[in-house]
C-alpha positions as CSV (number, residue, x, y, z in Angstrom):
1,M,13.2,2.6,-15.9
2,A,9.9,0.8,-15.3
3,D,6.6,2.5,-15.7
4,L,5.3,3.3,-12.2
5,S,2.0,4.8,-13.3
6,V,-1.2,3.0,-12.2
7,K,-4.9,3.5,-13.0
8,I,-7.6,3.1,-10.3
9,A,-11.2,3.4,-11.3
10,G,-10.3,5.4,-14.3
11,V,-8.0,7.9,-12.4
12,E,-4.4,8.0,-13.5
13,F,-1.7,8.1,-10.8
14,S,1.9,8.9,-11.8
15,N,3.1,6.3,-9.3
16,P,1.4,3.9,-6.8
17,L,2.4,5.8,-3.6
18,I,-0.5,7.8,-2.0
19,A,-0.2,9.6,1.3
20,A,-2.6,8.0,3.7
21,S,-5.5,10.0,5.3
22,G,-4.8,11.3,8.7
23,T,-1.0,11.3,8.5
24,F,-0.5,14.0,5.8
25,G,-3.0,16.7,6.8
26,F,-3.8,18.6,3.6
27,G,-0.1,18.4,2.5
28,R,1.0,21.9,3.3
29,E,3.6,20.9,5.9
30,Y,5.1,18.1,3.7
31,S,5.3,20.4,0.7
32,E,8.3,22.1,2.4
33,F,10.2,18.9,1.9
34,Y,9.5,18.1,-1.8
35,P,7.1,18.9,-4.5
36,L,3.9,17.0,-3.9
37,N,3.7,15.9,-7.5
38,K,6.3,13.3,-6.6
39,L,3.5,11.5,-4.9
40,G,1.0,9.5,-6.9
41,G,-1.8,11.1,-4.8
42,I,-2.9,12.4,-1.4
43,S,-5.7,11.0,0.6
44,C,-6.6,14.1,2.7
45,K,-7.2,14.3,6.4
46,G,-10.6,12.9,7.1
47,I,-13.3,15.5,6.8
48,T,-16.7,15.7,8.4
49,L,-19.8,17.7,7.6
50,K,-19.1,20.2,10.3
51,R,-15.9,21.3,12.0
52,R,-14.6,19.0,14.7
53,D,-12.0,19.7,17.3
54,G,-11.2,16.1,18.0
55,N,-10.6,14.3,21.3
56,P,-8.8,15.7,24.3
57,P,-5.2,14.8,24.8
58,P,-3.3,12.6,25.2
59,R,-4.4,11.3,21.9
60,V,-1.3,9.9,20.3
61,A,1.2,7.5,21.8
62,E,4.1,5.4,20.6
63,T,3.9,1.7,20.8
64,P,6.4,-1.0,19.9
65,S,6.8,-0.8,16.1
66,G,3.9,1.6,15.7
67,I,1.6,4.3,17.2
68,L,-1.7,4.4,18.9
69,N,-4.0,7.3,18.1
70,A,-7.4,8.6,19.0
71,V,-7.2,12.1,17.4
72,G,-11.0,12.1,16.9
73,L,-11.1,13.4,13.3
74,Q,-10.1,16.9,14.1
75,N,-10.8,18.9,10.9
76,P,-12.3,22.2,9.6
77,G,-15.4,20.7,8.0
78,V,-16.2,20.0,4.4
79,D,-17.1,23.6,3.4
80,A,-13.8,25.0,4.8
81,F,-11.9,22.2,3.0
82,I,-13.5,23.1,-0.3
83,K,-12.9,26.8,0.1
84,D,-9.5,26.9,1.8
85,D,-7.6,23.7,1.1
86,L,-8.8,22.2,-2.2
87,P,-7.7,25.1,-4.5
88,W,-4.2,24.9,-3.1
89,L,-4.1,21.1,-3.4
90,K,-5.2,21.2,-7.0
91,E,-2.2,23.4,-7.8
92,Q,0.2,20.6,-6.6
93,K,-0.4,18.5,-9.7
94,T,-1.2,15.2,-8.0
95,V,-4.3,13.1,-7.5
96,V,-6.5,14.5,-4.7
97,I,-8.7,12.1,-2.7
98,A,-11.2,13.5,-0.3
99,N,-11.6,11.2,2.8
100,I,-15.1,11.5,4.4
101,A,-16.4,10.4,7.8
102,G,-19.8,10.7,9.4
103,N,-22.1,9.5,12.1
104,T,-25.3,9.1,10.0
105,P,-25.9,8.1,6.4
106,E,-27.3,11.6,5.7
107,E,-23.9,13.2,6.7
108,Y,-22.0,10.9,4.3
109,C,-24.5,11.6,1.5
110,K,-24.4,15.4,2.0
111,M,-20.6,15.4,1.8
112,A,-20.5,13.2,-1.3
113,E,-22.9,15.6,-3.0
114,K,-20.9,18.7,-2.0
115,L,-17.6,17.1,-3.1
116,S,-19.0,15.8,-6.4
117,D,-19.3,19.3,-7.5
118,T,-15.7,20.1,-6.9
119,D,-12.3,19.3,-8.4
120,V,-11.5,16.4,-6.1
121,D,-10.4,13.4,-8.2
122,M,-11.9,10.6,-5.9
123,I,-13.8,10.2,-2.7
124,E,-12.7,7.8,0.0
125,M,-15.3,6.8,2.5
126,N,-14.1,6.0,6.0
127,I,-16.6,3.5,7.4
128,S,-14.9,3.0,10.7
129,C,-17.3,5.5,12.3
130,P,-20.1,4.9,14.8
131,N,-23.6,5.0,13.2
132,V,-25.5,6.9,15.8
133,K,-28.8,5.8,14.3
134,S,-27.8,2.1,14.9
135,G,-26.7,2.4,18.5
136,G,-23.2,3.5,17.8
137,V,-22.1,0.3,15.9
138,Q,-19.5,1.1,13.3
139,F,-20.7,1.2,9.7
140,G,-17.9,-1.1,8.6
141,T,-18.5,-4.1,10.9
142,S,-21.2,-6.0,9.0
143,C,-22.0,-6.8,5.4
144,E,-25.5,-5.3,5.8
145,S,-24.3,-1.9,7.1
146,V,-21.4,-1.7,4.6
147,G,-23.8,-2.4,1.8
148,A,-26.4,0.1,3.0
149,I,-24.0,3.0,3.4
150,T,-22.1,2.2,0.2
151,D,-25.4,2.1,-1.8
152,A,-26.7,5.4,-0.2
153,V,-23.5,7.3,-0.9
154,R,-23.2,5.9,-4.4
155,R,-26.5,7.5,-5.2
156,H,-25.1,10.9,-4.3
157,C,-21.5,10.5,-5.5
158,K,-20.5,11.5,-9.0
159,K,-16.8,10.8,-8.3
160,P,-15.0,7.4,-8.2
161,L,-15.9,6.0,-4.8
162,I,-13.3,4.2,-2.6
163,V,-14.6,2.3,0.4
164,K,-12.0,2.1,3.2
165,L,-12.4,-1.1,5.2
166,S,-11.9,-1.7,8.9
167,P,-9.8,-4.7,9.9
168,N,-11.9,-5.1,13.1
169,V,-14.3,-7.6,11.5
170,T,-14.7,-11.4,11.4
171,D,-14.6,-11.8,7.6
172,I,-13.1,-8.9,5.6
173,A,-13.6,-10.6,2.2
174,E,-17.3,-10.7,2.7
175,I,-17.3,-7.1,3.8
176,A,-15.4,-6.2,0.6
177,K,-17.8,-8.1,-1.6
178,S,-20.7,-6.2,-0.1
179,A,-19.0,-2.9,-0.8
180,E,-18.3,-4.0,-4.4
181,S,-21.8,-5.2,-5.1
182,N,-23.3,-1.9,-3.8
183,G,-21.3,0.4,-6.0
184,A,-17.8,0.8,-4.7
185,D,-15.3,1.6,-7.5
186,A,-12.3,0.5,-5.4
187,I,-11.4,-0.7,-1.9
188,S,-8.7,0.8,0.4
189,M,-7.5,-1.3,3.3
190,I,-6.7,-1.7,6.1
191,N,-7.7,1.0,8.5
192,T,-6.2,0.9,12.0
193,L,-6.7,-2.0,14.4
194,T,-8.2,-1.2,17.8
195,G,-5.6,-1.2,20.5
196,M,-5.0,-0.1,24.1
197,R,-2.0,0.5,26.5
198,I,-2.1,1.2,30.2
199,D,0.4,3.3,32.3
200,I,1.2,0.9,35.1
201,N,2.2,3.8,37.4
202,T,-1.0,5.8,37.1
203,R,-3.1,2.7,36.1
204,R,-4.8,4.9,33.5
205,P,-4.9,4.2,29.7
206,I,-2.2,6.1,27.9
207,I,-4.8,7.5,25.5
208,R,-7.5,9.7,27.0
209,N,-10.1,7.9,24.8
210,N,-9.1,4.6,26.5
211,T,-8.6,2.8,23.1
212,G,-7.1,4.0,19.9
213,G,-6.3,3.0,16.4
214,M,-3.0,1.1,16.0
215,S,-0.9,1.6,12.9
216,G,2.7,1.1,11.8
217,P,5.0,-1.8,11.0
218,A,3.5,-4.1,13.6
219,V,0.2,-4.3,11.6
220,F,1.9,-5.0,8.3
221,P,1.5,-8.9,8.2
222,I,-2.2,-8.5,9.1
223,A,-2.6,-6.0,6.3
224,V,-0.9,-8.2,3.7
225,R,-3.1,-11.2,4.7
226,M,-6.2,-9.2,4.4
227,V,-5.3,-7.6,1.1
228,W,-4.6,-11.1,-0.2
229,Q,-7.9,-12.4,1.0
230,V,-9.9,-9.5,-0.5
231,S,-8.0,-9.7,-3.8
232,N,-9.3,-13.2,-4.2
233,A,-12.9,-12.1,-3.5
234,V,-13.5,-8.9,-5.5
235,N,-12.8,-7.6,-9.0
236,I,-12.3,-4.0,-8.2
237,P,-8.9,-2.4,-7.5
238,I,-7.4,-2.5,-4.0
239,I,-5.4,0.3,-2.5
240,G,-3.3,-1.5,0.1
241,M,-2.0,0.1,3.4
242,G,-1.0,-0.8,6.9
243,G,2.5,-0.5,8.1
244,I,4.3,-0.1,4.7
245,S,7.7,1.4,5.5
246,T,10.1,0.3,2.9
247,W,10.2,-0.5,-0.8
248,Q,10.3,-4.2,0.1
249,D,7.0,-3.8,2.0
250,A,5.5,-2.0,-1.0
251,A,6.5,-4.8,-3.4
252,E,5.1,-7.4,-1.0
253,M,1.8,-5.6,-0.7
254,L,1.5,-5.3,-4.5
255,I,2.3,-9.0,-4.9
256,A,-0.4,-9.8,-2.4
257,G,-3.0,-8.1,-4.7
258,A,-2.9,-4.4,-4.2
259,S,-2.9,-2.1,-7.3
260,A,-1.8,1.0,-5.5
261,L,-0.6,1.8,-1.9
262,Q,-1.1,4.3,0.9
263,I,1.6,5.0,3.4
264,G,1.1,6.8,6.6
265,T,2.8,6.2,10.0
266,V,6.3,6.0,8.4
267,L,5.9,9.7,7.4
268,F,6.2,10.7,11.0
269,S,9.7,9.3,11.2
270,D,10.8,9.8,7.6
271,P,8.9,12.3,5.4
272,Y,11.0,11.2,2.5
273,A,9.8,7.6,2.7
274,P,7.5,7.8,-0.5
275,I,10.5,9.1,-2.5
276,K,12.7,6.2,-1.3
277,I,10.0,3.6,-1.8
278,N,9.4,4.7,-5.4
279,E,13.2,4.6,-6.1
280,G,13.5,1.1,-4.6
281,L,10.5,-0.2,-6.5
282,N,12.0,1.1,-9.7
283,R,15.2,-0.7,-9.1
284,Y,13.4,-3.9,-8.1
285,L,11.2,-3.9,-11.2
286,D,14.3,-3.3,-13.4
287,E,16.1,-6.2,-11.7
288,K,13.1,-8.5,-12.3
289,G,12.7,-7.4,-15.9
290,L,9.3,-6.0,-15.4
291,E,8.2,-3.0,-17.6
292,S,5.4,-1.8,-15.3
293,V,4.5,-1.8,-11.6
294,S,1.1,-3.1,-12.6
295,Q,2.8,-6.3,-13.8
296,L,3.6,-7.0,-10.1
297,S,0.1,-6.7,-8.7
298,G,-1.5,-10.0,-7.6
299,T,1.4,-12.2,-8.7
300,I,1.7,-14.2,-5.5
301,K,2.5,-17.9,-6.3
302,P,0.4,-20.3,-4.3
303,W,2.0,-23.4,-2.7
């Protein structure tokens, strides 16, 4: 059998499949299905400096080939995560990635400092958040803001730093280059696309927040395109995500230029998806005569 292990920013993963932030909580529910060490890693539910209760319902709705969500980063806060969830997570013998979100650079930096003194393996920075000091414009929508927040957090972060990119931009390759040049150790992409649906009977948006993040198989071709673009622009590893549901999707994303993968929405319909994807990847690699999953990354053949 092929070697499924990968290394991202010096961190060893037993396989390339990582549970995506926001879809896996802190892993307790899914641990009832299988040992979590069958995953390469877990990107934990996004955490903020203080506890957040999230948005009022309805905040999740199904769409054709995906879901729309505006949960609003409901979480217990970074201190509660460190005290109550991290010790249990470290017992699961898999890579633990803390996902952080904030509304000011200071919030991001404080969380990076706190988490740097813990046993988390990596920190993933969600920059699809409104910067209240800049009129509510998302951190991740310009090269300048991405560079500034990455540089600020890098100064406070002792752990490998992953910057999670928003797809709601004009040139994602330039955004990625800004993150890399300001200290990112890896890129994860793509976060959700902004979407909206309306109930034609009530004439109200189906999400109380009006708009939400769209994820699932419908966004997969966009994610593949963006991973390919960024892989041609940066030299740091890319963790690809966005609608991966099958081992064929996983292979495609790796070929496009990803070094590892995150899967999320598919877990709601099939919690065993990561196990099936790893098994399928193994068979595929054997059939192609490849000894390692890393030999597949970035092997797209240009026309």
